[in-house]
ZAMARGU-4260 file (C-alpha; in steps of 0.2 Angstrom, whole numbers, plus 5000, padded with zeros to 4 digits):
<rodrens>
0) 5108/5081/5355 | 5116/5072/5341 | 5102/5059/5342 | 5088/5073/5341 | 5097/5081/5326
5) 5098/5065/5317 | 5079/5062/5320 | 5076/5080/5314 | 5086/5077/5298 | 5075/5062/5294
10) 5059/5072/5296 | 5065/5086/5285 | 5060/5085/5266 | 5075/5080/5255 | 5083/5094/5246
15) 5090/5092/5228 | 5104/5101/5220 | 5104/5120/5223 | 5103/5131/5207 | 5108/5149/5204
20) 5101/5160/5190 | 5108/5177/5186 | 5100/5188/5173 | 5109/5204/5168 | 5100/5220/5166
25) 5103/5220/5148 | 5095/5203/5146 | 5079/5205/5137 | 5072/5189/5144 | 5062/5181/5159
30) 5062/5164/5166 | 5046/5156/5174 | 5046/5140/5184 | 5029/5132/5186 | 5020/5117/5189
35) 5018/5104/5175 | 5002/5097/5170 | 4997/5079/5176 | 5009/5079/5190 | 5010/5065/5204
40) 5000/5068/5219 | 5015/5068/5231 | 5019/5086/5235 | 5035/5095/5229 | 5039/5113/5232
45) 5051/5126/5226 | 5063/5132/5240 | 5068/5151/5237 | 5072/5151/5251 | 5056/5144/5260
50) 5049/5128/5253 | 5032/5133/5250 | 5032/5140/5232 | 5023/5132/5217 | 5031/5144/5205
55) 5045/5156/5203 | 5048/5170/5191 | 5065/5178/5187 | 5066/5194/5178 | 5081/5203/5170
60) 5093/5211/5183 | 5089/5197/5196 | 5099/5184/5204 | 5090/5170/5212 | 5095/5154/5222
65) 5083/5140/5223 | 5081/5121/5226 | 5067/5109/5228 | 5061/5099/5242 | 5059/5082/5232
70) 5072/5072/5223 | 5063/5072/5206 | 5058/5090/5202 | 5057/5086/5184 | 5041/5076/5187
75) 5033/5091/5195 | 5040/5107/5186 | 5044/5115/5170 | 5054/5130/5165 | 5049/5143/5152
80) 5063/5155/5145 | 5056/5169/5135 | 5066/5182/5126 | 5060/5196/5115 | 5071/5201/5100
85) 5067/5218/5092 | 5072/5219/5074 | 5061/5234/5069 | 5075/5246/5069 | 5089/5236/5061
90) 5096/5220/5056 | 5092/5204/5066 | 5106/5194/5074 | 5112/5180/5062 | 5111/5167/5075
95) 5102/5164/5092 | 5109/5154/5106 | 5102/5146/5122 | 5104/5159/5136 | 5108/5157/5151
100) 5118/5142/5147 | 5117/5134/5164 | 5099/5129/5164 | 5095/5111/5167 | 5086/5099/5178
105) 5069/5103/5171 | 5060/5101/5155 | 5063/5118/5147 | 5055/5128/5133 | 5065/5142/5126
110) 5054/5155/5116 | 5060/5169/5105 | 5048/5182/5101 | 5055/5191/5086 | 5048/5208/5080
115) 5051/5218/5064 | 5042/5232/5055 | 5025/5229/5047 | 5033/5230/5030 | 5046/5217/5033
120) 5046/5198/5034 | 5057/5187/5045 | 5067/5172/5039 | 5070/5158/5051 | 5085/5147/5045
125) 5088/5129/5051 | 5105/5121/5050 | 5107/5103/5047 | 5100/5090/5049 | 5085/5103/5046
130) 5067/5100/5052 | 5052/5088/5048 | 5034/5093/5052 | 5024/5083/5064 | 5006/5083/5070
135) 5005/5095/5085 | 4999/5080/5096 | 5014/5070/5092 | 5031/5069/5100 | 5049/5069/5092
140) 5060/5053/5094 | 5073/5063/5103 | 5061/5074/5113 | 5068/5090/5105 | 5053/5099/5097
145) 5051/5116/5088 | 5036/5126/5086 | 5035/5141/5074 | 5020/5154/5076 | 5016/5170/5068
150) 5002/5183/5071 | 4988/5190/5060 | 4979/5205/5068 | 4986/5201/5085 | 4980/5183/5084
155) 4993/5169/5086 | 4993/5156/5072 | 5004/5140/5073 | 5014/5138/5057 | 5019/5120/5063
160) 5027/5109/5075 | 5044/5101/5070 | 5057/5088/5075 | 5075/5088/5069 | 5081/5078/5054
165) 5070/5083/5039 | 5069/5093/5024 | 5063/5110/5030 | 5077/5122/5029 | 5069/5139/5030
170) 5052/5147/5036 | 5047/5165/5032 | 5034/5174/5041 | 5027/5192/5040 | 5031/5205/5054
175) 5031/5195/5069 | 5036/5177/5073 | 5039/5166/5088 | 5051/5151/5089 | 5048/5139/5104
180) 5061/5125/5107 | 5057/5112/5120 | 5071/5102/5128 | 5069/5087/5140 | 5076/5089/5158
185) 5091/5078/5155 | 5097/5085/5139 | 5108/5100/5135 | 5112/5106/5118 | 5124/5121/5114
190) 5118/5127/5098 | 5099/5126/5093 | 5105/5129/5075 | 5093/5143/5071 | 5097/5159/5062
195) 5086/5175/5060 | 5086/5188/5047 | 5074/5201/5042 | 5069/5204/5023 | 5057/5213/5013
200) 5038/5209/5014 | 5033/5191/5009 | 5015/5196/5006 | 5009/5180/5014 | 5006/5171/5031
205) 5021/5161/5029 | 5033/5152/5016 | 5040/5135/5021 | 5055/5130/5011 | 5059/5111/5009
210) 5075/5105/5001 | 5077/5086/4997 | 5094/5079/4996 | 5088/5061/4992 | 5072/5052/4989
215) 5059/5052/5003 | 5041/5056/5008 | 5037/5070/5019 | 5020/5075/5027 | 5016/5094/5028
220) 5001/5103/5037 | 4993/5119/5034 | 4995/5133/5047 | 4985/5131/5063 | 4982/5112/5059
225) 4970/5104/5063 | 4961/5120/5068 | 4956/5132/5053 | 4968/5141/5042 | 4966/5160/5044
230) 4953/5169/5034 | 4958/5177/5018 | 4976/5172/5020 | 4989/5162/5009 | 5003/5150/5014
235) 5016/5144/5002 | 5028/5129/5001 | 5044/5129/4991 | 5051/5113/4986 | 5069/5111/4980
240) 5073/5094/4971 | 5089/5085/4967 | 5094/5081/4950 | 5086/5067/4941 | 5072/5066/4954
245) 5054/5070/4952 | 5040/5074/4965 | 5022/5069/4967 | 5009/5078/4978 | 4995/5068/4987
250) 4982/5076/4998 | 4979/5065/5013 | 4965/5075/5022 | 4957/5092/5020 | 4942/5102/5026
255) 4933/5116/5017 | 4927/5133/5024 | 4911/5142/5022 | 4916/5156/5010 | 4908/5173/5009
260) 4919/5180/4995 | 4931/5170/4983 | 4935/5152/4985 | 4948/5142/4993 | 4961/5136/4980
265) 4978/5128/4978 | 4990/5137/4966 | 5005/5128/4958 | 5020/5136/4950 | 5028/5122/4939
270) 5035/5134/4934 | 5020/5139/4925 | 5005/5144/4936 | 4991/5131/4938 | 4975/5132/4948
275) 4968/5116/4957 | 4954/5113/4969 | 4956/5103/4985 | 4946/5089/4978 | 4956/5088/4962
280) 4969/5075/4958 | 4986/5084/4962 | 5001/5085/4950 | 5014/5071/4950 | 5030/5067/4940
285) 5036/5085/4943 | 5053/5086/4936 | 5059/5103/4943 | 5058/5114/4958 | 5041/5121/4961
290) 5029/5130/4973 | 5013/5126/4981 | 5001/5139/4988 | 4986/5137/4999 | 4974/5151/4998
295) 4959/5154/5009 | 4943/5163/5005 | 4935/5176/5016 | 4927/5165/5028 | 4909/5167/5036
300) 4915/5168/5054 | 4897/5167/5060 | 4896/5148/5054 | 4906/5142/5070 | 4900/5124/5067
305) 4909/5123/5050 | 4926/5116/5051 | 4935/5129/5041 | 4950/5126/5029 | 4964/5114/5034
310) 4975/5103/5023 | 4987/5088/5026 | 4997/5082/5011 | 5012/5071/5006 | 5027/5076/4995
315) 5035/5060/4988 | 5052/5063/4979 | 5060/5049/4970 | 5073/5045/4957 | 5065/5049/4940
320) 5067/5041/4923 | 5064/5058/4916 | 5055/5060/4900 | 5056/5041/4896 | 5040/5035/4889
325) 5034/5017/4886 | 5021/5012/4873 | 5006/5002/4876 | 4997/4998/4860 | 4980/4992/4864
330) 4971/4999/4848 | 4966/4981/4842 | 4962/4974/4859 | 4943/4975/4860 | 4936/4970/4877
335) 4953/4971/4886 | 4956/4980/4902 | 4974/4982/4909 | 4978/4986/4927 | 4995/4993/4932
340) 4997/4993/4951 | 5007/4990/4966 | 5013/4972/4969 | 5005/4965/4985 | 5020/4961/4996
345) 5010/4960/5013 | 5017/4977/5018 | 5017/4995/5011 | 5033/4999/5002 | 5041/5016/5003
350) 5041/5027/4993 | 5026/5024/4983 | 5027/5020/4964 | 5017/5031/4953 | 5011/5027/4935
355) 5008/5042/4923 | 4998/5042/4907 | 5001/5061/4905 | 5015/5072/4910 | 5008/5076/4927
360) 4993/5064/4928 | 4999/5050/4939 | 4992/5038/4952 | 4997/5023/4961 | 4986/5012/4950
365) 4981/5014/4932 | 4966/5006/4923 | 4968/5006/4904 | 4955/5001/4892 | 4958/4992/4875
370) 4955/5001/4859 | 4968/5015/4863 | 4986/5019/4862 | 4995/5024/4878 | 5012/5032/4882
375) 5016/5027/4900 | 5030/5035/4911 | 5034/5031/4929 | 5039/5040/4945 | 5046/5025/4953
380) 5064/5019/4956 | 5061/5000/4955 | 5048/4995/4942 | 5048/4977/4951 | 5037/4985/4964
385) 5023/4986/4951 | 5014/4973/4941 | 5002/4972/4926 | 4986/4962/4926 | 4974/4961/4911
390) 4957/4954/4908 | 4949/4951/4891 | 4930/4947/4889 | 4925/4936/4874 | 4906/4934/4872
395) 4895/4922/4861 | 4876/4924/4860 | 4873/4914/4845 | 4882/4898/4842 | 4880/4900/4823
400) 4891/4915/4822 | 4904/4911/4835 | 4907/4892/4834 | 4925/4894/4826 | 4940/4890/4836
405) 4950/4906/4841 | 4968/4907/4849 | 4970/4916/4866 | 4983/4928/4862 | 4993/4940/4873
410) 4997/4957/4865 | 5016/4958/4862 | 5015/4976/4869 | 5012/4968/4886 | 5026/4956/4884
415) 5038/4970/4880 | 5032/4982/4893 | 5045/4985/4907 | 5033/4980/4921 | 5030/4961/4923
420) 5014/4954/4917 | 5007/4946/4933 | 4991/4938/4926 | 4981/4938/4910 | 4963/4932/4911
425) 4951/4927/4897 | 4932/4927/4902 | 4921/4917/4890 | 4903/4922/4892 | 4888/4914/4884
430) 4870/4909/4887 | 4866/4893/4897 | 4863/4883/4882 | 4881/4885/4875 | 4896/4877/4883
435) 4915/4880/4880 | 4930/4870/4874 | 4948/4873/4878 | 4961/4865/4867 | 4980/4865/4868
440) 4986/4862/4850 | 5005/4860/4852 | 5008/4860/4871 | 4996/4849/4881 | 4992/4853/4899
445) 4997/4845/4915 | 4986/4846/4931 | 4994/4854/4946 | 4992/4841/4960 | 5001/4837/4976
450) 5010/4822/4969 | 5015/4830/4953 | 5016/4849/4955 | 5019/4861/4941 | 5036/4870/4940
455) 5030/4887/4936 | 5048/4894/4936 | 5054/4881/4923 | 5039/4882/4912 | 5036/4901/4914
460) 5018/4902/4918 | 5003/4892/4924 | 4984/4892/4921 | 4970/4893/4934 | 4953/4888/4926
465) 4936/4893/4934 | 4919/4888/4929 | 4904/4899/4934 | 4886/4902/4933 | 4876/4917/4940
470) 4876/4909/4957 | 4892/4899/4959 | 4910/4899/4954 | 4921/4883/4955 | 4939/4881/4952
475) 4941/4867/4938 | 4959/4866/4943 | 4977/4873/4940 | 4987/4868/4925 | 5003/4871/4916
480) 5011/4866/4899 | 5019/4850/4895 | 5006/4837/4900 | 4994/4825/4893 | 4977/4835/4894
485) 4973/4839/4876 | 4955/4846/4878 | 4944/4853/4892 | 4925/4855/4889 | 4916/4865/4902
490) 4897/4867/4904 | 4896/4885/4911 | 4905/4901/4908 | 4924/4900/4909 | 4938/4911/4916
495) 4956/4906/4911 | 4969/4915/4921 | 4987/4914/4915 | 4999/4918/4930 | 5018/4921/4929
500) 5031/4918/4943 | 5039/4933/4951 | 5054/4938/4940 | 5049/4926/4927 | 5056/4927/4909
505) 5043/4936/4898 | 5050/4926/4883 | 5042/4910/4889 | 5025/4917/4887 | 5028/4915/4868
510) 5025/4896/4871 | 5008/4899/4878 | 4996/4890/4866 | 4978/4889/4870 | 4963/4890/4859
515) 4945/4891/4864 | 4928/4889/4855 | 4910/4889/4860 | 4901/4872/4858 | 4884/4864/4860
520) 4878/4861/4878 | 4886/4847/4889 | 4878/4840/4905 | 4894/4837/4914 | 4903/4851/4924
525) 4918/4846/4914 | 4925/4833/4901 | 4944/4831/4900 | 4952/4823/4885 | 4968/4815/4889
530) 4981/4810/4876 | 4998/4805/4884 | 5013/4810/4874 | 5029/4807/4883 | 5022/4805/4901
535) 5023/4788/4909 | 5012/4793/4923 | 4998/4807/4925 | 4989/4813/4940 | 4971/4819/4939
540) 4958/4826/4952 | 4940/4831/4952 | 4936/4849/4948 | 4935/4861/4963 | 4945/4849/4973
545) 4949/4860/4988 | 4930/4863/4991 | 4923/4847/4983 | 4912/4843/4968 | 4896/4852/4968
550) 4880/4843/4973 | 4873/4831/4959 | 4888/4837/4947 | 4898/4825/4937 | 4914/4826/4928
555) 4922/4814/4914 | 4939/4810/4908 | 4942/4802/4891 | 4958/4793/4891 | 4966/4789/4874
560) 4977/4775/4872 | 4986/4769/4856 | 4986/4751/4850 | 5003/4749/4858 | 4999/4756/4875
565) 4991/4749/4891 | 4986/4758/4907 | 4985/4755/4925 | 4972/4766/4934 | 4973/4768/4953
570) 4963/4779/4965 | 4971/4789/4979 | 4960/4782/4992 | 4949/4766/4995 | 4932/4774/4996
575) 4924/4790/4990 | 4922/4794/5009 | 4905/4804/5008 | 4888/4801/5015 | 4873/4804/5003
580) 4857/4812/5009 | 4849/4811/4992 | 4854/4800/4977 | 4870/4791/4976 | 4888/4795/4970
585) 4896/4784/4957 | 4912/4781/4949 | 4910/4773/4932 | 4925/4766/4921 | 4922/4759/4904
590) 4932/4755/4888 | 4926/4765/4873 | 4922/4750/4862 | 4907/4739/4859 | 4904/4725/4872
595) 4916/4731/4885 | 4910/4729/4903 | 4908/4743/4914 | 4916/4745/4932 | 4904/4754/4943
600) 4907/4759/4962 | 4894/4768/4973 | 4899/4779/4988 | 4897/4765/5000 | 4908/4753/4991
605) 4927/4750/4989 | 4935/4758/4974 | 4945/4746/4963 | 4963/4745/4970 | 4970/4744/4952
610) 4963/4742/4935 | 4973/4736/4920 | 4965/4743/4904 | 4971/4740/4886 | 4961/4753/4875
615) 4954/4770/4876 | 4942/4772/4891 | 4930/4783/4901 | 4931/4788/4919 | 4915/4797/4925
620) 4913/4803/4943 | 4896/4809/4948 | 4890/4816/4965 | 4875/4815/4976 | 4868/4827/4988
625) 4879/4824/5004 | 4872/4827/5021 | 4875/4845/5027 | 4891/4847/5037 | 4899/4831/5030
630) 4913/4828/5019 | 4912/4833/5001 | 4916/4822/4986 | 4934/4824/4980 | 4944/4811/4971
635) 4962/4809/4965 | 4968/4796/4953 | 4984/4792/4943 | 4986/4782/4927 | 5002/4773/4923
640) 5005/4770/4904 | 5015/4756/4898 | 5020/4750/4880 | 5013/4733/4876 | 5027/4721/4871
645) 5025/4710/4855 | 5015/4694/4858 | 5007/4701/4874 | 4988/4696/4875 | 4975/4709/4879
650) 4961/4704/4891 | 4944/4706/4884 | 4939/4717/4900 | 4948/4727/4913 | 4957/4715/4925
</rodrens>
């Protein structure tokens, strides 16, 4: 017999913990246990007392004992607890609680259906940590989720879905509201932190009140989102800001209805009323508490294919510099365009920084044109998150009128501006028969190469120099001050970009000293004039070094030596290391005096291991057309300068 009982026990379904729910006759609530969606295929039933039920309803005045015939009922069933609170004949209770208190073991949704008279509104208050709105399809980190709904002409509309820990302190609805609180099966909370009071009519679908205690960005959604907002209705958001903070509104997404009467609009109270369209730029740098109302038109309900009205937007609240304004005087800067924008860091920083050129006209990026005077303010705690870039165009269409040398200046107003000047570019544009010349009068240039890189932090800035035609752009090279390059002549249009290191010293920009002029046409891509001052060794490389010298292009260097100097020229590799399909590539080295011999090497020949030179000389490197897919011509060479001792005899030719 014992053996048979043991076998029978094995064959019976396992029973979980038994539960008892007792509802008093005065409890105005019902409990419904039912199958959840997307449940496992393995069967699980409610035993009350027979194990064949798929749902269980418990009404007030009932006491029910039940259990489940599986060990994990939370995978199969959910519990809905619905309570109606009638406030139409008196004051609502101040706080609501979870009743009964012994409900656990299943995912539960507690719903409170609150009624009041048609002339009254309801206020739902939320104690700390308050609420934050989420998309209806999203989940909360702690799996505790609130949903607030109201009714318009007996049709239910969701005010929103919310998680704990946010800025929303109160939500007001008209006449009737529903609060639904969803809890996971393994979590119990004693106090939902919800209070209810009834007040006078709010004359609106709802009012959502958001109180910021610190800087943050929150996302808010219109009622019923992403479905259409109710026709001919209005919804309001009230924003309370801490001292010394400002707010910015950014619309992320919206859809517009097909209106029969009126138009959909956005109303602001700042505190003065202001009317905006959904497509307008929205206010920013708002320095006081304010309201935002979304108003729908009378919608053509026959146009069912039309999306209707919906809105998703951000409110960013940050520390403010108040009314502090910064001047940018660009009145004398013809052809200049200034960009103030977010510094690229590889990730989006939060909160965003906004730049304002009017009290409430702000954006994350601002473009300012020369010829005007600006007063700029910021909605941004750290201005180091922003940067300034500028570009100035200098044109010449007739060499007779623009052949004078001109300094490349940086407006002092940009140097003094509180946002760092990241880069300043000068674009020299001229016809094909006019070339350009760059001269450093007091501070010669050093080319930035691997063997002798520029120290941008020490000198304060570097230059990137580009040469371009209508078809191609090549990088002549990167340069910095305190070198030996006195002059650079470039055949084609030129862009010179001054770049500053992060957190650099703006005062070092005062040492910037470049002049440019338009000159007669030259055939070479570039001609460098090198006049060593204090350097014992200089490093140089062909233009466009990373990609290689263009086909058939040539570059020249004029190396100036004093009577008391000699030079040793050495290349970085033994051969040019290219294979020509058409023409030949050459390296030519020749002293600039009558009768001097010329050192010439072709691409298939060994380059000189070292040349000793005793007077000013030329280095010319010219390219062929290399075979497609083969290496490009790129050469580096260094020159060591020595003082000639008295009595030393100069050879008549390079040795």
